[in-house]
C-alpha positions in Angstrom: 0.0 0.2 0.0 3.1 2.5 1.1 4.7 1.8 -2.1 1.7 2.2 -4.4 1.2 5.4 -2.8 4.9 6.3 -3.2 4.6 5.5 -6.9 1.6 7.6 -7.3 3.6 10.8 -5.8 6.4 10.3 -7.5 4.1 9.9 -10.4 2.3 13.0 -10.2 5.8 15.2 -9.2 7.6 13.8 -12.2 4.4 14.9 -14.0 4.6 18.5 -12.5 8.5 18.9 -12.7 8.2 18.6 -16.7 5.4 21.3 -17.0 6.9 25.1 -17.2 4.9 27.3 -15.6 3.3 29.5 -18.2 0.8 32.7 -17.0 -2.3 31.7 -19.3 -5.0 29.7 -18.1 -3.8 26.6 -20.6 -0.9 27.0 -18.8 -2.5 26.6 -15.6 -5.1 24.5 -16.3 -2.4 21.6 -17.3 -0.8 22.4 -13.4 -3.7 22.1 -12.2 -5.1 18.7 -13.5 -2.0 17.2 -11.5 -2.5 19.6 -8.4 -6.0 18.4 -7.8 -5.0 14.6 -7.9 -2.9 16.3 -4.7 -6.4 17.6 -3.2 -5.7 21.6 -4.1 -6.2 24.0 -7.0 -3.5 26.3 -8.4 -5.3 29.5 -6.2 -4.8 27.2 -3.3 -1.2 26.8 -4.0 -0.8 30.4 -4.5 -2.8 31.3 -1.2 -1.2 28.3 1.3 1.2 29.9 3.5 4.0 27.5 4.0 3.0 25.8 7.1 -1.1 25.5 5.6 0.8 23.9 2.5 3.1 21.5 4.8 -0.1 20.1 6.8 -2.0 19.7 3.5 0.6 17.7 1.8 1.3 15.7 5.1 -2.4 14.5 4.6 -1.3 13.4 1.6 1.3 11.2 2.9 4.4 12.8 1.2 7.5 11.4 2.3 10.3 13.6 3.3 12.1 13.3 -0.3 8.7 14.1 -1.4 8.6 17.5 0.1 11.8 18.3 -1.0 11.0 17.5 -4.5 7.9 19.7 -4.2 10.0 22.6 -2.7 12.6 22.0 -5.7 9.3 22.6 -8.1 8.3 25.7 -6.0 11.9 27.4 -6.6 11.9 26.5 -10.4 8.4 28.4 -10.6 9.3 31.1 -8.4 11.3 32.5 -11.2 8.6 33.3 -12.9 7.5 37.0 -11.7 4.1 36.4 -10.6 4.9 33.9 -8.3 7.8 35.2 -6.4 5.7 34.0 -3.3 6.9 30.4 -4.4 10.0 31.1 -2.9 8.9 31.7 0.4 7.1 28.5 0.6 9.8 26.9 -0.8 12.3 28.0 2.3 9.2 26.7 4.6 9.2 23.6 3.2 12.8 22.7 3.8 13.3 24.2 7.4 9.9 22.0 7.5 12.1 19.0 6.5 14.8 20.0 8.9 13.1 20.5 11.5 10.4 17.5 11.6 12.6 14.8 9.8 14.8 14.3 12.4 17.7 13.8 10.5 19.6 16.4 9.4 20.5 17.1 5.7 23.7 19.5 4.4 22.1 19.6 1.0 18.4 21.2 2.3 20.7 23.4 4.4 22.6 24.3 1.4 19.1 24.8 -0.6 18.1 27.3 2.4 21.1 29.3 2.7 20.8 29.9 -1.1 17.7 31.7 -0.7 
């Protein structure tokens, strides 16, 4: 069961990583197809605080590696002028991973320090 869930989340994250954010209705609609599988819309993603986003993804049984990949995705999308707040969300996710995962990651610390 857990393995199937991990595969489903990995599949969603991989698809999201292949999508480039395009700030038009079609681009957002393409992203929303996969965000809906995680129980949120693009509007939700923009409006969620880091804390709310972390709690939401925990409900979907995200592992720490999934959190990190989602934060990485937010960083990629944050290069778009309209999504500058995504960088802060990503930082909040990295900090959450460091504090809650019970293990220290130099890689994640480097990502935090680069923000």
